[in-house]
N, CA, C and O atoms as a Maestro MAE file, in Angstrom:
{
 s_m_m2io_version
 :::
 2.0.0
}

f_m_ct {
 s_m_title
 :::
 protein
 m_atom[312] {
  # First column is atom index #
  i_m_mmod_type
  r_m_x_coord
  r_m_y_coord
  r_m_z_coord
  i_m_residue_number
  s_m_chain_name
  s_m_pdb_residue_name
  s_m_pdb_atom_name
  i_m_atomic_number
  :::
  1 25 0.822 -1.316 0.049 1 A "UNK " " N  " 7
  2 3 -0.105 0.018 0.030 1 A "UNK " " CA " 6
  3 2 0.910 1.099 -0.328 1 A "UNK " " C  " 6
  4 15 2.126 0.911 -0.354 1 A "UNK " " O  " 8
  5 25 0.336 2.170 -0.583 2 A "UNK " " N  " 7
  6 3 1.606 3.522 -0.996 2 A "UNK " " CA " 6
  7 2 0.924 4.548 0.227 2 A "UNK " " C  " 6
  8 15 -0.166 4.290 0.738 2 A "UNK " " O  " 8
  9 25 1.565 5.474 0.515 3 A "UNK " " N  " 7
  10 3 1.695 6.453 1.499 3 A "UNK " " CA " 6
  11 2 0.017 7.230 0.845 3 A "UNK " " C  " 6
  12 15 -0.772 7.694 1.668 3 A "UNK " " O  " 8
  13 25 -0.195 7.247 -0.149 4 A "UNK " " N  " 7
  14 3 -1.816 7.797 -0.156 4 A "UNK " " CA " 6
  15 2 -2.393 7.110 0.301 4 A "UNK " " C  " 6
  16 15 -2.894 7.509 1.353 4 A "UNK " " O  " 8
  17 25 -2.697 5.803 -0.082 5 A "UNK " " N  " 7
  18 3 -3.951 4.916 0.008 5 A "UNK " " CA " 6
  19 2 -3.750 4.688 1.829 5 A "UNK " " C  " 6
  20 15 -4.760 4.494 2.506 5 A "UNK " " O  " 8
  21 25 -2.479 4.735 2.431 6 A "UNK " " N  " 7
  22 3 -2.776 4.712 4.140 6 A "UNK " " CA " 6
  23 2 -3.108 5.760 4.422 6 A "UNK " " C  " 6
  24 15 -3.999 5.736 5.271 6 A "UNK " " O  " 8
  25 25 -2.693 7.141 3.980 7 A "UNK " " N  " 7
  26 3 -3.244 8.051 4.257 7 A "UNK " " CA " 6
  27 2 -4.989 8.367 4.552 7 A "UNK " " C  " 6
  28 15 -5.569 8.970 5.456 7 A "UNK " " O  " 8
  29 25 -5.472 7.644 3.322 8 A "UNK " " N  " 7
  30 3 -6.649 7.994 3.356 8 A "UNK " " CA " 6
  31 2 -7.648 7.087 4.201 8 A "UNK " " C  " 6
  32 15 -8.704 7.334 4.785 8 A "UNK " " O  " 8
  33 25 -6.784 5.784 4.005 9 A "UNK " " N  " 7
  34 3 -7.722 4.942 5.246 9 A "UNK " " CA " 6
  35 2 -7.551 5.520 6.876 9 A "UNK " " C  " 6
  36 15 -8.439 5.278 7.694 9 A "UNK " " O  " 8
  37 25 -6.491 6.197 7.201 10 A "UNK " " N  " 7
  38 3 -6.288 6.737 8.005 10 A "UNK " " CA " 6
  39 2 -7.303 7.819 8.706 10 A "UNK " " C  " 6
  40 15 -7.845 7.855 9.811 10 A "UNK " " O  " 8
  41 25 -7.314 8.548 7.745 11 A "UNK " " N  " 7
  42 3 -8.527 9.854 7.703 11 A "UNK " " CA " 6
  43 2 -9.614 9.069 7.680 11 A "UNK " " C  " 6
  44 15 -10.295 9.383 8.656 11 A "UNK " " O  " 8
  45 25 -10.191 8.108 6.997 12 A "UNK " " N  " 7
  46 3 -11.418 7.424 7.110 12 A "UNK " " CA " 6
  47 2 -11.736 7.027 8.425 12 A "UNK " " C  " 6
  48 15 -12.828 7.192 8.967 12 A "UNK " " O  " 8
  49 25 -10.815 6.539 8.879 13 A "UNK " " N  " 7
  50 3 -11.074 5.757 10.536 13 A "UNK " " CA " 6
  51 2 -10.971 6.979 11.581 13 A "UNK " " C  " 6
  52 15 -11.836 7.015 12.456 13 A "UNK " " O  " 8
  53 25 -9.981 7.988 11.562 14 A "UNK " " N  " 7
  54 3 -10.483 8.966 12.301 14 A "UNK " " CA " 6
  55 2 -12.103 9.736 12.079 14 A "UNK " " C  " 6
  56 15 -12.797 10.147 13.008 14 A "UNK " " O  " 8
  57 25 -12.409 9.787 10.833 15 A "UNK " " N  " 7
  58 3 -13.680 10.499 10.910 15 A "UNK " " CA " 6
  59 2 -14.799 9.753 11.254 15 A "UNK " " C  " 6
  60 15 -15.904 10.232 11.505 15 A "UNK " " O  " 8
  61 25 -14.483 8.486 11.264 16 A "UNK " " N  " 7
  62 3 -15.367 6.828 11.866 16 A "UNK " " CA " 6
  63 2 -15.979 7.260 13.150 16 A "UNK " " C  " 6
  64 15 -17.117 7.357 13.609 16 A "UNK " " O  " 8
  65 25 -14.475 7.530 13.635 17 A "UNK " " N  " 7
  66 3 -14.459 7.340 14.950 17 A "UNK " " CA " 6
  67 2 -14.342 8.703 15.875 17 A "UNK " " C  " 6
  68 15 -13.943 8.798 17.036 17 A "UNK " " O  " 8
  69 25 -14.944 9.992 14.745 18 A "UNK " " N  " 7
  70 3 -15.213 11.135 15.311 18 A "UNK " " CA " 6
  71 2 -14.279 11.921 15.867 18 A "UNK " " C  " 6
  72 15 -14.509 12.845 16.647 18 A "UNK " " O  " 8
  73 25 -13.028 11.506 15.406 19 A "UNK " " N  " 7
  74 3 -11.427 12.265 16.376 19 A "UNK " " CA " 6
  75 2 -11.465 13.186 15.324 19 A "UNK " " C  " 6
  76 15 -11.507 12.770 14.166 19 A "UNK " " O  " 8
  77 25 -11.456 14.572 15.614 20 A "UNK " " N  " 7
  78 3 -11.452 15.723 15.155 20 A "UNK " " CA " 6
  79 2 -9.169 15.684 14.845 20 A "UNK " " C  " 6
  80 15 -8.378 15.305 15.708 20 A "UNK " " O  " 8
  81 25 -8.836 16.120 13.630 21 A "UNK " " N  " 7
  82 3 -8.140 16.372 12.866 21 A "UNK " " CA " 6
  83 2 -7.731 17.451 11.782 21 A "UNK " " C  " 6
  84 15 -8.667 17.908 11.125 21 A "UNK " " O  " 8
  85 25 -6.646 17.851 11.546 22 A "UNK " " N  " 7
  86 3 -6.053 18.695 10.432 22 A "UNK " " CA " 6
  87 2 -4.709 18.115 9.844 22 A "UNK " " C  " 6
  88 15 -3.829 17.482 10.429 22 A "UNK " " O  " 8
  89 25 -4.804 18.553 8.369 23 A "UNK " " N  " 7
  90 3 -3.484 18.127 7.506 23 A "UNK " " CA " 6
  91 2 -2.560 19.300 7.784 23 A "UNK " " C  " 6
  92 15 -2.766 20.499 7.978 23 A "UNK " " O  " 8
  93 25 -1.728 18.720 7.747 24 A "UNK " " N  " 7
  94 3 -0.419 19.977 7.597 24 A "UNK " " CA " 6
  95 2 0.746 19.404 6.755 24 A "UNK " " C  " 6
  96 15 0.939 18.234 6.424 24 A "UNK " " O  " 8
  97 25 1.616 20.726 6.438 25 A "UNK " " N  " 7
  98 3 2.532 20.154 4.908 25 A "UNK " " CA " 6
  99 2 3.661 20.617 6.019 25 A "UNK " " C  " 6
  100 15 3.493 21.772 6.413 25 A "UNK " " O  " 8
  101 25 4.294 20.220 6.342 26 A "UNK " " N  " 7
  102 3 5.621 21.002 7.221 26 A "UNK " " CA " 6
  103 2 6.680 20.252 6.330 26 A "UNK " " C  " 6
  104 15 7.258 21.005 5.545 26 A "UNK " " O  " 8
  105 25 7.078 18.857 6.279 27 A "UNK " " N  " 7
  106 3 8.111 18.868 5.185 27 A "UNK " " CA " 6
  107 2 7.744 18.442 3.525 27 A "UNK " " C  " 6
  108 15 6.653 18.046 3.114 27 A "UNK " " O  " 8
  109 25 9.029 18.655 2.707 28 A "UNK " " N  " 7
  110 3 8.626 18.736 1.514 28 A "UNK " " CA " 6
  111 2 8.060 16.976 1.364 28 A "UNK " " C  " 6
  112 15 7.141 16.850 0.555 28 A "UNK " " O  " 8
  113 25 8.338 16.190 1.781 29 A "UNK " " N  " 7
  114 3 8.123 14.788 1.072 29 A "UNK " " CA " 6
  115 2 6.975 14.285 2.110 29 A "UNK " " C  " 6
  116 15 6.784 13.069 2.111 29 A "UNK " " O  " 8
  117 25 6.320 14.943 2.846 30 A "UNK " " N  " 7
  118 3 5.167 14.311 4.014 30 A "UNK " " CA " 6
  119 2 3.856 15.191 3.885 30 A "UNK " " C  " 6
  120 15 3.880 16.383 3.581 30 A "UNK " " O  " 8
  121 25 2.869 14.565 4.115 31 A "UNK " " N  " 7
  122 3 1.603 15.046 4.661 31 A "UNK " " CA " 6
  123 2 1.477 14.663 6.279 31 A "UNK " " C  " 6
  124 15 1.496 13.464 6.559 31 A "UNK " " O  " 8
  125 25 1.375 15.449 7.146 32 A "UNK " " N  " 7
  126 3 1.081 15.073 8.445 32 A "UNK " " CA " 6
  127 2 -0.336 15.510 8.848 32 A "UNK " " C  " 6
  128 15 -0.898 16.563 8.546 32 A "UNK " " O  " 8
  129 25 -0.904 14.263 9.757 33 A "UNK " " N  " 7
  130 3 -2.016 14.614 10.192 33 A "UNK " " CA " 6
  131 2 -1.960 15.068 11.554 33 A "UNK " " C  " 6
  132 15 -1.373 14.316 12.333 33 A "UNK " " O  " 8
  133 25 -2.413 16.067 11.983 34 A "UNK " " N  " 7
  134 3 -2.325 16.348 13.549 34 A "UNK " " CA " 6
  135 2 -3.491 16.113 14.255 34 A "UNK " " C  " 6
  136 15 -4.600 16.506 13.891 34 A "UNK " " O  " 8
  137 25 -3.255 15.465 15.279 35 A "UNK " " N  " 7
  138 3 -4.877 14.465 15.898 35 A "UNK " " CA " 6
  139 2 -4.504 15.316 17.295 35 A "UNK " " C  " 6
  140 15 -3.340 15.474 17.665 35 A "UNK " " O  " 8
  141 25 -5.571 15.796 17.954 36 A "UNK " " N  " 7
  142 3 -5.750 16.385 19.127 36 A "UNK " " CA " 6
  143 2 -6.806 15.517 20.080 36 A "UNK " " C  " 6
  144 15 -7.985 15.528 19.727 36 A "UNK " " O  " 8
  145 25 -6.490 14.870 21.107 37 A "UNK " " N  " 7
  146 3 -7.540 14.150 21.756 37 A "UNK " " CA " 6
  147 2 -6.949 14.706 23.443 37 A "UNK " " C  " 6
  148 15 -6.005 15.461 23.675 37 A "UNK " " O  " 8
  149 25 -7.597 14.233 24.132 38 A "UNK " " N  " 7
  150 3 -7.747 14.874 25.675 38 A "UNK " " CA " 6
  151 2 -6.579 14.015 26.474 38 A "UNK " " C  " 6
  152 15 -6.363 12.839 26.768 38 A "UNK " " O  " 8
  153 25 -5.885 15.461 26.667 39 A "UNK " " N  " 7
  154 3 -4.071 15.068 27.327 39 A "UNK " " CA " 6
  155 2 -3.202 14.828 26.403 39 A "UNK " " C  " 6
  156 15 -2.062 14.828 26.868 39 A "UNK " " O  " 8
  157 25 -3.254 14.596 25.152 40 A "UNK " " N  " 7
  158 3 -2.388 14.507 24.145 40 A "UNK " " CA " 6
  159 2 -2.610 14.579 22.739 40 A "UNK " " C  " 6
  160 15 -3.732 14.348 22.290 40 A "UNK " " O  " 8
  161 25 -1.543 14.911 21.915 41 A "UNK " " N  " 7
  162 3 -1.717 15.458 20.325 41 A "UNK " " CA " 6
  163 2 -0.785 14.329 19.823 41 A "UNK " " C  " 6
  164 15 -0.034 13.685 20.556 41 A "UNK " " O  " 8
  165 25 -0.889 14.202 18.799 42 A "UNK " " N  " 7
  166 3 -0.432 13.204 17.540 42 A "UNK " " CA " 6
  167 2 -0.040 13.995 16.814 42 A "UNK " " C  " 6
  168 15 -0.612 15.069 16.629 42 A "UNK " " O  " 8
  169 25 1.364 13.523 16.061 43 A "UNK " " N  " 7
  170 3 1.707 13.932 14.824 43 A "UNK " " CA " 6
  171 2 2.058 12.734 14.118 43 A "UNK " " C  " 6
  172 15 2.995 11.958 14.305 43 A "UNK " " O  " 8
  173 25 0.830 12.723 12.994 44 A "UNK " " N  " 7
  174 3 0.995 11.192 12.155 44 A "UNK " " CA " 6
  175 2 1.785 11.901 10.548 44 A "UNK " " C  " 6
  176 15 1.182 12.712 9.846 44 A "UNK " " O  " 8
  177 25 2.732 11.553 10.330 45 A "UNK " " N  " 7
  178 3 3.396 11.814 8.623 45 A "UNK " " CA " 6
  179 2 3.736 10.342 7.803 45 A "UNK " " C  " 6
  180 15 4.423 9.354 8.058 45 A "UNK " " O  " 8
  181 25 2.933 10.737 6.771 46 A "UNK " " N  " 7
  182 3 2.944 10.076 5.873 46 A "UNK " " CA " 6
  183 2 3.558 10.053 4.545 46 A "UNK " " C  " 6
  184 15 3.175 10.958 3.803 46 A "UNK " " O  " 8
  185 25 4.314 9.335 4.125 47 A "UNK " " N  " 7
  186 3 5.618 9.382 2.978 47 A "UNK " " CA " 6
  187 2 4.818 8.635 1.699 47 A "UNK " " C  " 6
  188 15 4.091 7.641 1.720 47 A "UNK " " O  " 8
  189 25 5.207 9.445 0.642 48 A "UNK " " N  " 7
  190 3 4.637 8.516 -0.267 48 A "UNK " " CA " 6
  191 2 5.196 7.074 -0.685 48 A "UNK " " C  " 6
  192 15 4.750 6.290 -1.523 48 A "UNK " " O  " 8
  193 25 6.227 6.973 0.094 49 A "UNK " " N  " 7
  194 3 6.747 5.571 -0.062 49 A "UNK " " CA " 6
  195 2 5.973 4.540 0.577 49 A "UNK " " C  " 6
  196 15 6.167 3.341 0.380 49 A "UNK " " O  " 8
  197 25 5.048 5.038 1.386 50 A "UNK " " N  " 7
  198 3 4.147 4.401 2.220 50 A "UNK " " CA " 6
  199 2 5.022 4.174 3.969 50 A "UNK " " C  " 6
  200 15 4.530 3.398 4.788 50 A "UNK " " O  " 8
  201 25 5.944 4.748 4.195 51 A "UNK " " N  " 7
  202 3 6.197 4.943 5.448 51 A "UNK " " CA " 6
  203 2 5.591 5.488 6.443 51 A "UNK " " C  " 6
  204 15 4.559 6.034 6.052 51 A "UNK " " O  " 8
  205 25 5.776 5.602 7.657 52 A "UNK " " N  " 7
  206 3 4.503 6.160 8.421 52 A "UNK " " CA " 6
  207 2 5.451 6.884 9.892 52 A "UNK " " C  " 6
  208 15 5.984 6.044 10.617 52 A "UNK " " O  " 8
  209 25 5.572 7.905 10.156 53 A "UNK " " N  " 7
  210 3 6.014 8.503 11.324 53 A "UNK " " CA " 6
  211 2 5.233 8.900 12.196 53 A "UNK " " C  " 6
  212 15 4.472 9.824 11.907 53 A "UNK " " O  " 8
  213 25 5.190 8.138 13.905 54 A "UNK " " N  " 7
  214 3 4.317 8.963 14.380 54 A "UNK " " CA " 6
  215 2 4.965 9.489 16.006 54 A "UNK " " C  " 6
  216 15 5.484 8.785 16.872 54 A "UNK " " O  " 8
  217 25 4.695 11.019 16.007 55 A "UNK " " N  " 7
  218 3 5.106 11.600 17.350 55 A "UNK " " CA " 6
  219 2 4.241 11.925 18.251 55 A "UNK " " C  " 6
  220 15 3.398 12.622 17.686 55 A "UNK " " O  " 8
  221 25 4.025 11.821 19.178 56 A "UNK " " N  " 7
  222 3 3.165 11.612 20.486 56 A "UNK " " CA " 6
  223 2 3.487 12.496 21.437 56 A "UNK " " C  " 6
  224 15 4.660 12.558 21.803 56 A "UNK " " O  " 8
  225 25 2.572 13.281 21.968 57 A "UNK " " N  " 7
  226 3 3.052 14.332 22.866 57 A "UNK " " CA " 6
  227 2 2.071 13.976 24.119 57 A "UNK " " C  " 6
  228 15 0.994 13.530 23.721 57 A "UNK " " O  " 8
  229 25 2.167 14.052 25.328 58 A "UNK " " N  " 7
  230 3 1.018 13.866 26.396 58 A "UNK " " CA " 6
  231 2 1.324 14.681 27.530 58 A "UNK " " C  " 6
  232 15 2.469 14.905 27.921 58 A "UNK " " O  " 8
  233 25 0.485 15.031 27.946 59 A "UNK " " N  " 7
  234 3 0.302 16.591 29.116 59 A "UNK " " CA " 6
  235 2 0.733 15.480 30.570 59 A "UNK " " C  " 6
  236 15 0.514 14.273 30.664 59 A "UNK " " O  " 8
  237 25 1.181 16.102 31.247 60 A "UNK " " N  " 7
  238 3 1.795 15.611 32.526 60 A "UNK " " CA " 6
  239 2 0.688 15.621 33.538 60 A "UNK " " C  " 6
  240 15 0.720 15.069 34.638 60 A "UNK " " O  " 8
  241 25 -0.594 16.530 32.868 61 A "UNK " " N  " 7
  242 3 -1.831 17.123 34.318 61 A "UNK " " CA " 6
  243 2 -1.468 18.069 34.566 61 A "UNK " " C  " 6
  244 15 -2.357 18.564 35.259 61 A "UNK " " O  " 8
  245 25 -0.869 18.593 34.496 62 A "UNK " " N  " 7
  246 3 -0.184 20.236 35.328 62 A "UNK " " CA " 6
  247 2 -0.936 21.409 34.353 62 A "UNK " " C  " 6
  248 15 -0.704 21.684 33.176 62 A "UNK " " O  " 8
  249 25 -1.998 22.036 35.360 63 A "UNK " " N  " 7
  250 3 -2.689 23.079 34.489 63 A "UNK " " CA " 6
  251 2 -2.263 24.415 35.082 63 A "UNK " " C  " 6
  252 15 -2.441 24.555 36.292 63 A "UNK " " O  " 8
  253 25 -1.687 25.482 34.341 64 A "UNK " " N  " 7
  254 3 -1.044 26.475 34.615 64 A "UNK " " CA " 6
  255 2 -1.734 27.773 34.159 64 A "UNK " " C  " 6
  256 15 -2.443 27.847 33.156 64 A "UNK " " O  " 8
  257 25 -1.520 28.555 34.806 65 A "UNK " " N  " 7
  258 3 -2.280 30.121 34.772 65 A "UNK " " CA " 6
  259 2 -1.651 30.950 33.524 65 A "UNK " " C  " 6
  260 15 -0.725 30.570 32.808 65 A "UNK " " O  " 8
  261 25 -2.317 32.083 33.440 66 A "UNK " " N  " 7
  262 3 -1.919 32.750 32.380 66 A "UNK " " CA " 6
  263 2 -0.481 33.544 32.915 66 A "UNK " " C  " 6
  264 15 -0.079 34.133 31.911 66 A "UNK " " O  " 8
  265 25 0.180 33.735 33.706 67 A "UNK " " N  " 7
  266 3 1.433 34.340 33.512 67 A "UNK " " CA " 6
  267 2 2.241 33.234 33.021 67 A "UNK " " C  " 6
  268 15 3.433 33.516 32.907 67 A "UNK " " O  " 8
  269 25 1.885 31.972 32.678 68 A "UNK " " N  " 7
  270 3 3.071 31.192 32.000 68 A "UNK " " CA " 6
  271 2 3.052 31.544 30.542 68 A "UNK " " C  " 6
  272 15 3.947 31.136 29.801 68 A "UNK " " O  " 8
  273 25 2.039 32.307 30.093 69 A "UNK " " N  " 7
  274 3 2.354 32.760 28.776 69 A "UNK " " CA " 6
  275 2 3.298 33.756 28.365 69 A "UNK " " C  " 6
  276 15 3.422 34.211 27.228 69 A "UNK " " O  " 8
  277 25 4.151 34.146 29.702 70 A "UNK " " N  " 7
  278 3 5.336 34.971 29.371 70 A "UNK " " CA " 6
  279 2 6.388 34.091 29.103 70 A "UNK " " C  " 6
  280 15 7.314 34.469 28.385 70 A "UNK " " O  " 8
  281 25 6.366 32.636 29.725 71 A "UNK " " N  " 7
  282 3 7.589 31.670 29.445 71 A "UNK " " CA " 6
  283 2 7.472 31.577 28.188 71 A "UNK " " C  " 6
  284 15 8.596 31.627 27.689 71 A "UNK " " O  " 8
  285 25 6.414 31.429 27.172 72 A "UNK " " N  " 7
  286 3 6.649 31.466 26.155 72 A "UNK " " CA " 6
  287 2 7.161 31.861 25.129 72 A "UNK " " C  " 6
  288 15 7.653 31.220 24.200 72 A "UNK " " O  " 8
  289 25 6.995 33.505 25.365 73 A "UNK " " N  " 7
  290 3 7.369 34.226 24.621 73 A "UNK " " CA " 6
  291 2 8.878 34.482 25.159 73 A "UNK " " C  " 6
  292 15 9.683 34.951 24.354 73 A "UNK " " O  " 8
  293 25 9.354 34.159 26.657 74 A "UNK " " N  " 7
  294 3 10.779 34.682 26.599 74 A "UNK " " CA " 6
  295 2 11.696 33.578 26.180 74 A "UNK " " C  " 6
  296 15 12.889 33.839 26.027 74 A "UNK " " O  " 8
  297 25 11.104 31.985 25.918 75 A "UNK " " N  " 7
  298 3 12.064 30.839 25.877 75 A "UNK " " CA " 6
  299 2 11.899 30.947 24.609 75 A "UNK " " C  " 6
  300 15 12.842 30.319 24.126 75 A "UNK " " O  " 8
  301 25 10.914 31.601 23.303 76 A "UNK " " N  " 7
  302 3 10.866 31.199 22.162 76 A "UNK " " CA " 6
  303 2 11.153 32.306 21.250 76 A "UNK " " C  " 6
  304 15 11.840 32.062 20.259 76 A "UNK " " O  " 8
  305 25 10.831 33.183 21.400 77 A "UNK " " N  " 7
  306 3 10.939 34.482 20.531 77 A "UNK " " CA " 6
  307 2 12.189 34.594 19.953 77 A "UNK " " C  " 6
  308 15 13.154 34.024 20.460 77 A "UNK " " O  " 8
  309 25 12.310 35.429 18.698 78 A "UNK " " N  " 7
  310 3 13.765 35.464 18.256 78 A "UNK " " CA " 6
  311 2 13.985 36.927 18.906 78 A "UNK " " C  " 6
  312 15 15.083 37.478 18.830 78 A "UNK " " O  " 8
  :::
 }
 m_bond[311] {
  # First column is bond index #
  i_m_from
  i_m_to
  i_m_order
  :::
  1 1 2 1
  2 2 3 1
  3 3 4 2
  4 3 5 1
  5 5 6 1
  6 6 7 1
  7 7 8 2
  8 7 9 1
  9 9 10 1
  10 10 11 1
  11 11 12 2
  12 11 13 1
  13 13 14 1
  14 14 15 1
  15 15 16 2
  16 15 17 1
  17 17 18 1
  18 18 19 1
  19 19 20 2
  20 19 21 1
  21 21 22 1
  22 22 23 1
  23 23 24 2
  24 23 25 1
  25 25 26 1
  26 26 27 1
  27 27 28 2
  28 27 29 1
  29 29 30 1
  30 30 31 1
  31 31 32 2
  32 31 33 1
  33 33 34 1
  34 34 35 1
  35 35 36 2
  36 35 37 1
  37 37 38 1
  38 38 39 1
  39 39 40 2
  40 39 41 1
  41 41 42 1
  42 42 43 1
  43 43 44 2
  44 43 45 1
  45 45 46 1
  46 46 47 1
  47 47 48 2
  48 47 49 1
  49 49 50 1
  50 50 51 1
  51 51 52 2
  52 51 53 1
  53 53 54 1
  54 54 55 1
  55 55 56 2
  56 55 57 1
  57 57 58 1
  58 58 59 1
  59 59 60 2
  60 59 61 1
  61 61 62 1
  62 62 63 1
  63 63 64 2
  64 63 65 1
  65 65 66 1
  66 66 67 1
  67 67 68 2
  68 67 69 1
  69 69 70 1
  70 70 71 1
  71 71 72 2
  72 71 73 1
  73 73 74 1
  74 74 75 1
  75 75 76 2
  76 75 77 1
  77 77 78 1
  78 78 79 1
  79 79 80 2
  80 79 81 1
  81 81 82 1
  82 82 83 1
  83 83 84 2
  84 83 85 1
  85 85 86 1
  86 86 87 1
  87 87 88 2
  88 87 89 1
  89 89 90 1
  90 90 91 1
  91 91 92 2
  92 91 93 1
  93 93 94 1
  94 94 95 1
  95 95 96 2
  96 95 97 1
  97 97 98 1
  98 98 99 1
  99 99 100 2
  100 99 101 1
  101 101 102 1
  102 102 103 1
  103 103 104 2
  104 103 105 1
  105 105 106 1
  106 106 107 1
  107 107 108 2
  108 107 109 1
  109 109 110 1
  110 110 111 1
  111 111 112 2
  112 111 113 1
  113 113 114 1
  114 114 115 1
  115 115 116 2
  116 115 117 1
  117 117 118 1
  118 118 119 1
  119 119 120 2
  120 119 121 1
  121 121 122 1
  122 122 123 1
  123 123 124 2
  124 123 125 1
  125 125 126 1
  126 126 127 1
  127 127 128 2
  128 127 129 1
  129 129 130 1
  130 130 131 1
  131 131 132 2
  132 131 133 1
  133 133 134 1
  134 134 135 1
  135 135 136 2
  136 135 137 1
  137 137 138 1
  138 138 139 1
  139 139 140 2
  140 139 141 1
  141 141 142 1
  142 142 143 1
  143 143 144 2
  144 143 145 1
  145 145 146 1
  146 146 147 1
  147 147 148 2
  148 147 149 1
  149 149 150 1
  150 150 151 1
  151 151 152 2
  152 151 153 1
  153 153 154 1
  154 154 155 1
  155 155 156 2
  156 155 157 1
  157 157 158 1
  158 158 159 1
  159 159 160 2
  160 159 161 1
  161 161 162 1
  162 162 163 1
  163 163 164 2
  164 163 165 1
  165 165 166 1
  166 166 167 1
  167 167 168 2
  168 167 169 1
  169 169 170 1
  170 170 171 1
  171 171 172 2
  172 171 173 1
  173 173 174 1
  174 174 175 1
  175 175 176 2
  176 175 177 1
  177 177 178 1
  178 178 179 1
  179 179 180 2
  180 179 181 1
  181 181 182 1
  182 182 183 1
  183 183 184 2
  184 183 185 1
  185 185 186 1
  186 186 187 1
  187 187 188 2
  188 187 189 1
  189 189 190 1
  190 190 191 1
  191 191 192 2
  192 191 193 1
  193 193 194 1
  194 194 195 1
  195 195 196 2
  196 195 197 1
  197 197 198 1
  198 198 199 1
  199 199 200 2
  200 199 201 1
  201 201 202 1
  202 202 203 1
  203 203 204 2
  204 203 205 1
  205 205 206 1
  206 206 207 1
  207 207 208 2
  208 207 209 1
  209 209 210 1
  210 210 211 1
  211 211 212 2
  212 211 213 1
  213 213 214 1
  214 214 215 1
  215 215 216 2
  216 215 217 1
  217 217 218 1
  218 218 219 1
  219 219 220 2
  220 219 221 1
  221 221 222 1
  222 222 223 1
  223 223 224 2
  224 223 225 1
  225 225 226 1
  226 226 227 1
  227 227 228 2
  228 227 229 1
  229 229 230 1
  230 230 231 1
  231 231 232 2
  232 231 233 1
  233 233 234 1
  234 234 235 1
  235 235 236 2
  236 235 237 1
  237 237 238 1
  238 238 239 1
  239 239 240 2
  240 239 241 1
  241 241 242 1
  242 242 243 1
  243 243 244 2
  244 243 245 1
  245 245 246 1
  246 246 247 1
  247 247 248 2
  248 247 249 1
  249 249 250 1
  250 250 251 1
  251 251 252 2
  252 251 253 1
  253 253 254 1
  254 254 255 1
  255 255 256 2
  256 255 257 1
  257 257 258 1
  258 258 259 1
  259 259 260 2
  260 259 261 1
  261 261 262 1
  262 262 263 1
  263 263 264 2
  264 263 265 1
  265 265 266 1
  266 266 267 1
  267 267 268 2
  268 267 269 1
  269 269 270 1
  270 270 271 1
  271 271 272 2
  272 271 273 1
  273 273 274 1
  274 274 275 1
  275 275 276 2
  276 275 277 1
  277 277 278 1
  278 278 279 1
  279 279 280 2
  280 279 281 1
  281 281 282 1
  282 282 283 1
  283 283 284 2
  284 283 285 1
  285 285 286 1
  286 286 287 1
  287 287 288 2
  288 287 289 1
  289 289 290 1
  290 290 291 1
  291 291 292 2
  292 291 293 1
  293 293 294 1
  294 294 295 1
  295 295 296 2
  296 295 297 1
  297 297 298 1
  298 298 299 1
  299 299 300 2
  300 299 301 1
  301 301 302 1
  302 302 303 1
  303 303 304 2
  304 303 305 1
  305 305 306 1
  306 306 307 1
  307 307 308 2
  308 307 309 1
  309 309 310 1
  310 310 311 1
  311 311 312 2
  :::
 }
}
């Protein structure tokens, strides 16, 4: 099965399961499906040759307040 077929099958499964997703094109050779579910999000990338890479990010359960926004800008601004 090629990468496009795998991508279409995966998207159909997400839709059937009523899991929200969005498509991204970050790397030239892939289409990424960004999936957000409670407590985590997944980046699933599909390559033309059929390869699939998955990176999963999970919350540690800590909820922080508005002051944490400043950390975002101080750490990641140019």
